[in-house]
Backbone bond lengths (Angstrom), bond angles and torsions (degrees), N, CA, C in turn:
res aa  C-N    CA-C-N  psi(-1)  N-CA   C-N-CA  omega(-1)  CA-C   N-CA-C  phi
1 M - - - 1.429 - - 1.543 107.49 -
2 S 1.339 117.47 134.26 1.507 116.53 -176.89 1.468 110.23 -72.41
3 A 1.403 115.28 148.96 1.442 123.34 176.76 1.433 116.12 -67.52
4 H 1.377 117.02 -20.01 1.360 124.55 -172.12 1.520 111.98 -98.94
5 S 1.341 119.51 -3.44 1.351 120.30 -172.62 1.504 115.84 -64.87
6 H 1.345 115.75 -39.08 1.399 118.12 179.96 1.514 113.46 -73.04
7 I 1.332 114.38 -27.12 1.498 118.43 177.80 1.531 110.95 -75.27
8 E 1.297 113.48 -32.68 1.480 120.32 178.53 1.545 107.88 -64.56
9 K 1.356 119.06 -40.88 1.364 125.99 -179.35 1.533 111.79 -62.89
10 I 1.344 115.11 -41.76 1.502 122.84 -179.53 1.526 105.30 -65.94
11 E 1.256 120.69 -48.82 1.451 124.42 -171.20 1.587 113.41 -73.14
12 K 1.355 112.81 -14.50 1.446 114.97 -178.78 1.404 111.18 -71.89
13 E 1.416 120.30 145.53 1.470 126.02 -177.46 1.492 107.30 -65.03
14 P 1.284 119.37 133.41 1.462 127.72 177.45 1.531 110.74 -60.63
15 E 1.276 118.81 141.24 1.438 124.06 176.37 1.518 109.25 -104.80
16 F 1.381 116.87 127.02 1.469 121.68 178.80 1.513 107.82 -103.08
17 V 1.330 114.38 131.26 1.492 119.55 -177.14 1.437 105.59 -120.51
18 T 1.305 115.61 130.11 1.526 121.33 173.28 1.469 108.55 -118.64
19 A 1.339 112.42 145.88 1.516 119.39 -177.77 1.529 108.75 -64.80
20 N 1.351 116.38 -39.09 1.477 116.09 -173.36 1.528 107.05 -143.20
21 P 1.355 119.97 72.47 1.432 121.61 -176.19 1.518 111.60 -63.23
22 P 1.347 118.73 138.55 1.461 123.73 -179.55 1.443 112.24 -71.82
23 P 1.289 120.96 142.92 1.447 121.93 175.19 1.521 114.65 -65.09
24 P 1.391 115.20 126.01 1.485 116.06 -171.16 1.479 111.74 -60.32
25 A 1.285 120.58 -25.86 1.552 122.48 -176.99 1.484 111.57 -65.55
26 M 1.304 121.17 -18.85 1.429 124.38 -176.77 1.533 110.77 -76.28
27 Y 1.293 122.27 -14.47 1.478 126.67 -177.22 1.462 113.02 -108.44
28 P 1.345 117.47 143.89 1.412 119.76 176.22 1.545 114.20 -72.24
29 V 1.297 116.95 160.10 1.456 122.00 -177.45 1.530 109.10 -59.23
30 G 1.339 115.77 131.45 1.469 120.35 176.11 1.524 113.06 93.68
31 Q 1.308 119.00 -9.12 1.440 123.13 -177.84 1.516 108.33 -101.45
32 S 1.292 116.05 131.06 1.490 121.58 179.24 1.556 110.77 -61.40
33 P 1.321 117.88 134.78 1.480 117.48 178.26 1.593 112.79 -68.50
34 Y 1.325 114.37 -7.92 1.494 118.39 -175.25 1.551 110.77 -108.57
35 Y 1.378 113.66 15.45 1.458 117.48 -173.13 1.489 111.24 -134.81
36 R 1.285 124.42 128.38 1.439 122.55 173.91 1.526 108.18 -127.88
37 K 1.297 114.37 121.57 1.475 117.20 -179.26 1.473 113.29 -67.73
38 L 1.351 115.92 132.26 1.478 121.50 177.14 1.508 114.04 -88.11
39 G 1.301 117.08 149.33 1.444 120.02 173.34 1.552 110.04 -73.04
40 D 1.334 114.17 165.32 1.505 116.79 178.31 1.488 110.27 -78.10
41 P 1.328 119.62 117.84 1.469 120.59 177.44 1.550 111.76 -78.68
42 G 1.358 119.93 -7.90 1.405 121.82 -174.33 1.475 118.61 -54.53
43 P 1.341 117.94 -48.00 1.493 121.96 178.44 1.523 111.07 -61.16
44 L 1.361 121.92 -37.70 1.415 124.19 175.73 1.534 112.51 -58.47
45 G 1.350 111.71 -51.78 1.539 116.63 176.35 1.517 113.08 -59.14
46 L 1.261 117.25 -44.38 1.507 121.91 -172.70 1.612 106.97 -69.73
47 F 1.317 113.66 -43.28 1.501 113.87 179.65 1.508 114.68 -69.74
48 G 1.361 115.20 -31.62 1.426 117.25 173.55 1.518 113.43 -66.92
49 F 1.321 114.90 -40.31 1.467 121.38 175.20 1.477 112.21 -62.56
50 A 1.351 114.00 -52.23 1.555 121.00 -175.32 1.506 110.93 -61.38
51 S 1.281 117.47 -46.72 1.498 119.94 -173.62 1.554 107.84 -65.49
52 T 1.259 121.68 -46.80 1.440 124.23 -177.12 1.604 107.42 -67.39
53 T 1.270 119.55 -45.51 1.399 124.19 -179.12 1.580 107.35 -61.18
54 F 1.284 120.63 -42.94 1.447 124.09 -179.28 1.510 109.10 -61.83
55 I 1.279 121.57 -49.47 1.397 126.13 178.62 1.542 114.23 -56.57
56 L 1.322 117.23 -48.47 1.449 123.00 -179.31 1.467 108.89 -67.69
57 S 1.356 121.01 -38.39 1.403 123.66 -177.72 1.482 113.49 -68.66
58 M 1.404 113.10 -35.18 1.481 115.77 173.25 1.488 111.31 -62.68
59 Y 1.274 116.93 -35.57 1.540 118.10 178.70 1.547 110.27 -71.60
60 N 1.312 114.93 -30.35 1.544 120.86 -178.04 1.483 107.64 -69.89
61 V 1.343 119.30 -31.66 1.485 120.13 178.66 1.575 109.14 -89.62
62 Q 1.254 115.50 4.35 1.464 121.33 179.93 1.463 113.05 58.93
63 A 1.323 117.69 43.78 1.462 123.15 175.03 1.492 114.00 -59.07
64 R 1.280 119.54 129.40 1.499 124.51 -176.61 1.479 115.10 55.25
65 G 1.379 114.33 27.21 1.447 120.94 175.55 1.528 114.59 80.05
66 V 1.368 115.98 8.84 1.464 117.36 179.81 1.471 110.28 -77.03
67 T 1.243 120.42 124.63 1.511 128.11 177.48 1.568 111.03 -120.11
68 T 1.299 119.18 -18.89 1.476 119.52 -179.62 1.531 107.79 -98.83
69 P 1.293 118.31 120.21 1.552 122.21 -174.49 1.470 115.40 -89.39
70 N 1.355 119.60 10.51 1.483 122.78 -173.85 1.499 113.32 -56.69
71 V 1.298 119.55 -30.14 1.462 121.18 -175.89 1.547 112.28 -65.47
72 V 1.366 116.11 -21.58 1.414 118.56 179.14 1.585 111.95 -78.48
73 V 1.283 117.86 -3.31 1.409 120.22 -174.07 1.538 111.66 -62.59
74 G 1.431 113.70 -44.96 1.461 116.14 176.28 1.519 113.60 -62.55
75 M 1.304 117.97 -43.44 1.509 118.42 176.05 1.535 111.59 -60.58
76 A 1.328 116.58 -43.84 1.452 119.59 178.85 1.531 115.15 -60.34
77 L 1.352 115.77 -35.56 1.441 119.40 179.06 1.517 114.79 -73.31
78 F 1.358 114.27 -43.71 1.463 114.00 -168.42 1.552 114.20 -112.26
79 V 1.354 116.55 -21.63 1.498 117.64 177.68 1.469 112.49 -100.23
80 G 1.450 114.32 -60.77 1.506 114.45 175.85 1.532 112.76 -70.15
81 G 1.398 115.46 -23.18 1.487 116.40 -177.69 1.472 112.42 -93.72
82 L 1.307 116.59 -76.13 1.495 120.88 -174.29 1.554 115.00 -59.76
83 A 1.349 117.41 -49.86 1.393 122.24 -176.85 1.552 110.27 -62.58
84 Q 1.362 115.78 -43.45 1.413 121.23 -178.63 1.605 109.10 -69.85
85 F 1.286 117.04 -34.84 1.451 117.66 179.26 1.482 112.48 -70.04
86 V 1.310 117.74 -38.66 1.484 122.58 175.79 1.514 111.97 -64.30
87 A 1.402 116.23 -38.08 1.420 121.74 176.74 1.590 109.12 -62.57
88 G 1.318 116.65 -36.14 1.460 117.16 173.96 1.405 118.33 -69.95
89 M 1.325 118.83 -29.76 1.480 124.47 170.58 1.535 110.27 -64.14
90 W 1.339 117.48 -42.03 1.439 120.03 -179.35 1.500 110.98 -71.11
91 E 1.328 117.17 -30.09 1.466 121.14 177.72 1.555 109.06 -65.22
92 F 1.253 118.32 -33.62 1.513 119.32 176.64 1.480 106.19 -63.68
93 A 1.341 120.28 -40.58 1.477 121.03 -178.79 1.535 111.76 -65.16
94 T 1.375 121.35 -24.38 1.435 125.04 -178.12 1.542 106.56 -95.26
95 A 1.313 120.84 9.11 1.437 127.92 175.18 1.622 108.95 63.05
96 N 1.307 117.75 34.39 1.462 122.14 178.67 1.499 105.03 -106.43
97 T 1.316 117.34 89.84 1.503 122.97 -173.55 1.577 110.36 -62.52
98 F 1.408 115.03 -46.73 1.397 117.77 -175.16 1.540 110.23 -60.48
99 A 1.322 119.13 -50.08 1.448 123.74 -176.51 1.479 110.98 -63.06
100 A 1.399 114.02 -41.05 1.470 119.22 178.52 1.527 110.81 -62.97
101 T 1.268 116.65 -40.54 1.530 117.23 179.32 1.501 107.21 -70.24
102 A 1.312 122.45 -49.14 1.461 123.46 -174.96 1.598 108.33 -58.78
103 F 1.311 117.01 -57.34 1.448 116.55 -175.05 1.548 113.28 -63.87
104 T 1.199 118.62 -39.11 1.421 122.78 175.09 1.543 113.58 -58.37
105 M 1.364 113.61 -49.54 1.423 118.73 177.50 1.473 115.21 -61.82
106 Y 1.339 116.29 -45.55 1.452 119.72 -176.60 1.575 111.26 -75.63
107 G 1.269 115.27 -27.14 1.451 118.33 172.63 1.499 107.80 -65.30
108 G 1.341 119.91 -47.06 1.416 120.96 173.21 1.527 115.99 -59.89
109 F 1.313 116.69 -36.89 1.480 122.81 175.42 1.526 108.07 -58.30
110 W 1.308 121.15 -52.67 1.431 123.84 -175.41 1.517 112.16 -61.37
111 M 1.361 116.63 -38.87 1.461 121.32 -179.04 1.481 108.06 -71.55
112 S 1.360 118.50 -37.03 1.508 120.55 177.64 1.504 112.66 -70.53
113 F 1.364 114.67 -36.12 1.505 119.52 177.86 1.514 110.32 -65.27
114 A 1.298 116.34 -43.10 1.492 120.44 -178.34 1.505 109.10 -68.28
115 T 1.257 122.60 -31.07 1.477 124.84 178.75 1.467 110.27 -64.21
116 I 1.349 117.99 -32.25 1.405 119.43 178.29 1.528 114.56 -58.34
117 F 1.270 115.67 -32.34 1.490 124.59 -172.73 1.564 112.07 -94.39
118 L 1.316 112.03 -7.66 1.481 115.31 175.85 1.536 113.08 -75.81
119 P 1.305 118.80 124.99 1.500 116.85 -173.18 1.551 109.80 -65.71
120 G 1.323 115.86 -30.90 1.486 117.56 -179.14 1.478 113.39 -68.51
121 S 1.329 116.63 -18.95 1.497 115.22 -177.21 1.520 111.84 -77.71
122 G 1.307 119.96 -20.18 1.470 123.35 174.31 1.486 111.94 72.58
123 I 1.278 119.06 7.65 1.460 119.60 -177.19 1.528 114.42 -63.21
124 T 1.326 116.00 -55.83 1.437 120.79 178.26 1.422 113.82 -64.47
125 A 1.341 116.64 -34.11 1.488 122.74 -176.78 1.525 111.13 -68.42
126 A 1.379 115.23 -19.52 1.514 118.10 -178.82 1.438 113.92 -74.83
127 Y 1.396 117.23 -14.17 1.453 122.02 178.82 1.478 110.39 -102.80
128 T 1.359 112.91 121.92 1.484 121.04 178.24 1.551 112.58 -85.55
129 S 1.340 111.77 -20.64 1.474 117.56 -177.91 1.508 110.08 -110.42
130 E 1.319 119.63 130.02 1.485 122.48 -179.90 1.529 109.41 -68.13
131 S 1.263 119.41 -34.30 1.443 121.47 179.24 1.530 111.37 -65.69
132 E 1.349 116.27 -41.33 1.415 118.81 174.95 1.525 114.90 -63.84
133 L 1.333 115.57 -38.16 1.454 118.71 173.90 1.490 113.13 -61.75
134 N 1.373 116.74 -45.01 1.438 119.58 179.43 1.579 108.87 -64.40
135 S 1.281 120.79 -39.00 1.455 121.47 179.58 1.492 108.35 -62.15
136 A 1.334 119.98 -42.29 1.471 124.17 -179.13 1.566 108.86 -64.47
137 L 1.327 115.15 -43.85 1.449 120.36 176.71 1.498 111.80 -62.00
138 G 1.293 117.88 -39.62 1.478 124.52 -179.28 1.538 108.38 -62.69
139 I 1.356 119.41 -45.88 1.415 122.05 178.71 1.483 109.39 -64.44
140 Y 1.322 117.97 -38.24 1.505 120.04 -179.69 1.521 109.95 -63.85
141 L 1.367 118.45 -42.70 1.417 121.45 179.81 1.502 115.09 -69.86
142 F 1.331 117.45 -37.85 1.422 122.07 177.89 1.548 111.03 -68.42
143 T 1.319 117.29 -30.39 1.466 120.33 174.76 1.516 110.26 -64.89
144 W 1.353 118.71 -38.11 1.448 121.80 176.76 1.507 110.04 -74.96
145 M 1.294 120.18 -26.27 1.477 119.09 168.96 1.450 114.92 -62.31
146 I 1.358 115.75 -39.61 1.503 119.56 174.37 1.502 111.17 -61.43
147 V 1.308 118.14 -50.87 1.439 122.69 179.25 1.514 110.08 -57.53
148 T 1.348 120.21 -42.70 1.448 122.85 -179.35 1.522 111.07 -67.34
149 F 1.305 117.56 -39.33 1.478 118.94 179.16 1.518 111.36 -65.97
150 L 1.366 118.86 -36.59 1.449 118.66 176.13 1.536 111.13 -68.72
151 L 1.343 119.87 -31.69 1.413 120.42 175.89 1.523 109.78 -71.66
152 F 1.354 116.53 -34.76 1.451 118.49 173.79 1.475 114.97 -60.27
153 V 1.347 117.05 -39.43 1.443 119.51 175.39 1.541 109.90 -61.64
154 A 1.337 119.77 -35.62 1.446 123.12 -179.04 1.575 111.16 -71.38
155 T 1.378 115.98 -16.61 1.497 114.61 -176.68 1.538 112.60 -88.41
156 L 1.442 114.46 -5.29 1.444 112.39 -170.69 1.466 120.79 -67.42
157 R 1.371 114.45 -13.02 1.536 119.78 172.09 1.494 111.11 -111.86
158 R 1.379 118.51 27.94 1.467 117.11 -179.57 1.510 111.41 -113.25
159 N 1.274 122.39 -80.15 1.452 124.86 172.97 1.535 109.13 -153.10
160 M 1.333 113.27 160.58 1.477 119.08 -174.13 1.485 112.41 -69.07
161 G 1.344 116.29 -25.34 1.484 119.84 177.60 1.524 109.40 -61.93
162 L 1.287 115.26 -50.69 1.490 118.73 -179.56 1.560 111.95 -66.05
163 V 1.403 116.65 -37.15 1.463 119.91 -179.02 1.511 107.35 -62.02
164 I 1.350 119.84 -49.58 1.432 121.11 -177.42 1.514 112.77 -65.15
165 L 1.398 114.63 -36.71 1.489 117.36 -178.88 1.511 108.91 -64.22
166 F 1.338 120.28 -50.01 1.435 119.40 -177.02 1.525 113.43 -71.28
167 F 1.305 118.23 -24.09 1.502 124.34 175.65 1.547 105.34 -61.76
168 F 1.354 114.67 -57.82 1.451 116.99 -176.68 1.492 115.62 -65.43
169 L 1.403 114.31 -30.35 1.445 116.00 178.36 1.502 111.85 -71.57
170 T 1.295 116.46 -32.77 1.555 120.51 174.31 1.508 108.27 -60.57
171 I 1.280 118.29 -48.89 1.495 121.28 177.64 1.495 110.59 -59.64
172 T 1.292 118.23 -41.79 1.501 121.09 -176.37 1.543 108.18 -59.86
173 F 1.348 117.61 -49.33 1.487 120.99 179.30 1.508 109.43 -61.46
174 A 1.380 119.55 -40.79 1.424 122.07 -179.03 1.542 110.71 -58.38
175 L 1.316 116.12 -47.40 1.479 123.47 -176.26 1.575 109.62 -65.98
176 L 1.307 112.03 -47.21 1.560 114.53 179.56 1.541 111.24 -63.04
177 G 1.339 115.04 -39.58 1.504 114.68 179.61 1.495 112.10 -69.21
178 A 1.324 115.05 -38.95 1.503 117.63 170.95 1.442 115.97 -55.88
179 G 1.396 114.13 -40.52 1.417 118.44 -178.03 1.550 113.06 -63.28
180 K 1.327 116.52 -32.58 1.448 122.09 176.68 1.510 112.94 -73.33
181 F 1.323 118.38 -24.35 1.485 121.26 178.48 1.493 110.74 -88.94
182 S 1.314 118.99 -23.51 1.410 122.03 -176.89 1.571 112.00 -87.83
183 T 1.262 116.09 151.63 1.430 124.17 174.51 1.519 112.70 -108.82
184 A 1.289 114.78 -47.96 1.527 120.89 -179.19 1.447 113.22 -72.09
185 H 1.357 120.62 -34.87 1.446 124.71 -176.29 1.476 117.06 -116.43
186 A 1.374 116.84 22.17 1.393 120.58 -172.87 1.512 111.95 -64.81
187 V 1.352 120.19 -42.55 1.493 118.83 -178.53 1.536 108.08 -68.37
188 T 1.332 120.14 -37.61 1.418 120.48 -177.38 1.540 111.10 -65.85
189 L 1.371 115.14 -41.88 1.472 117.53 178.62 1.510 113.05 -67.37
190 D 1.348 113.85 -39.74 1.495 117.77 177.16 1.547 111.17 -58.04
191 K 1.340 113.62 -43.30 1.498 119.10 -178.82 1.603 107.32 -67.92
192 A 1.254 116.28 -41.70 1.409 116.13 178.32 1.532 113.99 -64.54
193 G 1.331 116.63 -39.28 1.487 122.01 173.94 1.491 108.96 -62.23
194 G 1.299 120.70 -39.26 1.455 125.91 178.43 1.491 111.21 -63.60
195 A 1.360 117.04 -40.75 1.403 121.21 179.06 1.512 115.81 -64.40
196 F 1.382 110.99 -42.64 1.448 118.20 177.15 1.543 108.96 -71.96
197 G 1.303 119.15 -29.76 1.419 120.20 174.05 1.493 114.35 -66.63
198 I 1.255 117.47 -35.67 1.501 120.31 177.38 1.577 108.79 -68.94
199 I 1.330 116.55 -38.25 1.457 120.37 174.05 1.518 112.47 -61.54
200 T 1.293 112.82 -41.91 1.528 117.16 178.18 1.468 113.02 -69.99
201 A 1.313 121.51 -33.24 1.437 124.58 175.29 1.520 108.42 -65.37
202 M 1.252 119.77 -45.24 1.495 125.39 -177.52 1.537 106.13 -61.57
203 I 1.272 119.64 -44.29 1.464 122.54 178.58 1.560 110.85 -64.30
204 A 1.268 115.44 -40.34 1.514 121.19 178.15 1.516 110.06 -65.02
205 F 1.393 118.36 -37.81 1.468 121.73 175.96 1.445 108.69 -63.52
206 Y 1.343 117.15 -40.87 1.548 119.40 -173.96 1.566 104.05 -73.09
207 V 1.283 124.28 -45.32 1.422 122.09 -176.85 1.543 109.57 -65.06
208 G 1.302 119.76 -38.94 1.458 125.45 175.71 1.546 112.27 -57.13
209 T 1.344 113.66 -43.48 1.432 124.08 -173.78 1.566 104.84 -72.74
210 A 1.246 118.12 -42.90 1.508 124.03 -179.69 1.570 109.01 -62.01
211 E 1.323 117.56 -40.75 1.414 118.96 179.50 1.460 111.99 -69.89
212 M 1.341 117.05 -38.28 1.470 124.18 179.10 1.539 114.41 -64.17
213 L 1.379 114.20 -34.21 1.479 121.50 175.77 1.459 113.95 -90.67
214 N 1.381 122.01 6.10 1.343 126.40 -177.10 1.542 115.25 -62.17
215 D 1.333 116.67 -30.07 1.499 120.82 -179.64 1.446 106.65 -81.77
216 R 1.339 117.10 108.31 1.488 125.51 -178.35 1.563 111.98 -66.01
217 R 1.286 116.53 -18.65 1.499 118.69 178.64 1.544 110.30 -75.45
218 N 1.290 120.32 -24.00 1.415 119.52 -177.80 1.586 113.91 -119.83
219 S 1.325 118.02 15.12 1.447 121.79 -179.84 1.473 110.99 -138.19
220 W 1.268 119.35 145.77 1.485 125.60 178.54 1.494 113.88 -73.95
221 F 1.302 115.61 -26.83 1.504 120.36 -177.13 1.550 108.39 -152.19
222 V 1.302 116.08 165.81 1.448 122.18 174.40 1.521 110.76 -122.79
223 L 1.382 115.08 155.43 1.486 117.68 177.84 1.481 107.00 -105.40
224 P 1.339 116.95 137.83 1.482 114.31 177.82 1.478 113.02 -77.58
225 L 1.358 114.50 147.92 1.446 121.36 179.74 1.550 111.41 -116.01
226 G 1.291 118.43 -2.47 1.453 122.73 179.37 1.504 110.48 74.63
227 Q 1.305 121.51 61.72 1.431 123.37 -176.46 1.499 112.01 -63.89
228 I 1.282 114.07 136.03 1.471 121.67 -177.88 1.492 110.79 -102.51
229 P 1.359 121.46 124.50 1.420 122.63 -173.14 1.564 112.35 -54.85
230 Q 1.384 115.99 132.57 1.421 120.17 -179.69 1.456 109.77 -77.54
231 R 1.423 114.03 148.37 1.461 119.34 173.95 1.544 112.90 -69.66
232 E 1.298 111.17 136.27 1.550 115.27 -179.78 1.511 105.29 -79.62
233 I 1.269 115.31 135.82 1.450 124.70 173.81 1.530 110.93 -99.54
234 V 1.289 119.53 115.21 1.511 125.16 -177.63 1.487 110.57 -87.48
C-alpha cells in the first residue's frame, strides 16, 4: 500500500452529491443553483396586524354604535391570525429573529383572541360571573402588554417606525387590561384603548407600506422609517 494514498485522498477535491440537483439553466447567471431569494414577508404581517387591530379598535370606541365585536372573529382567525403567523414563519427563513418572533406571537394572539368568542370553545360559558370573566380577560391583556413591552425594548436599535408602533401598542394593551379590571371607568378605558389601537393600526399601515415600497426598482418613491444607526461590533 502506498504511503501517499491517504494524503492523496485528503487533498482530493470533495464531491457533493445531491439527490435531485436542479437544472442549471433554470437560474440566472451569477445566482447559486442552491439559493432562492425570498420576498419580504414584513408587509403581509404588518397589514394583517393593522387591519385586524383597526377593526377591533373601531368597535372598542363604539363607532356607529357597535358594541359587539364578534364580526372581528373571522379577521382575527385568518388575517390577523393565520396570515400573520405564516409571515412569522417566513421571517425565520430570512433570518429576521425579531420580526419572526413578533409576527408569530401576534398571529397566535389573534387566533387565541378569536377563540374566546367562538361559542363552540366554551371559554366564556365557563364563567358564571361577569366580574370573574373580566378579571380573567384583564390578566390575559396585561400578559400581552408585558410581551409587547419586551418587543418594544428590542425595537430601540431598529427604526423609529417600529419604536413608535410598539410604544402605542403597549399603551393600548395597558388601557384595555385596565378597562377589564375597572368597574367605574370600564367604558372610558375601553374607548381610550380603542383610540390608541386606531393610532397603532395607522402606524402599522404606514410601516407596512414603507417596507413594501422599500425596493426602489419597483416603486416611484419610498417612505422614511427613521433608521437608527446600528452599533458597530469590533
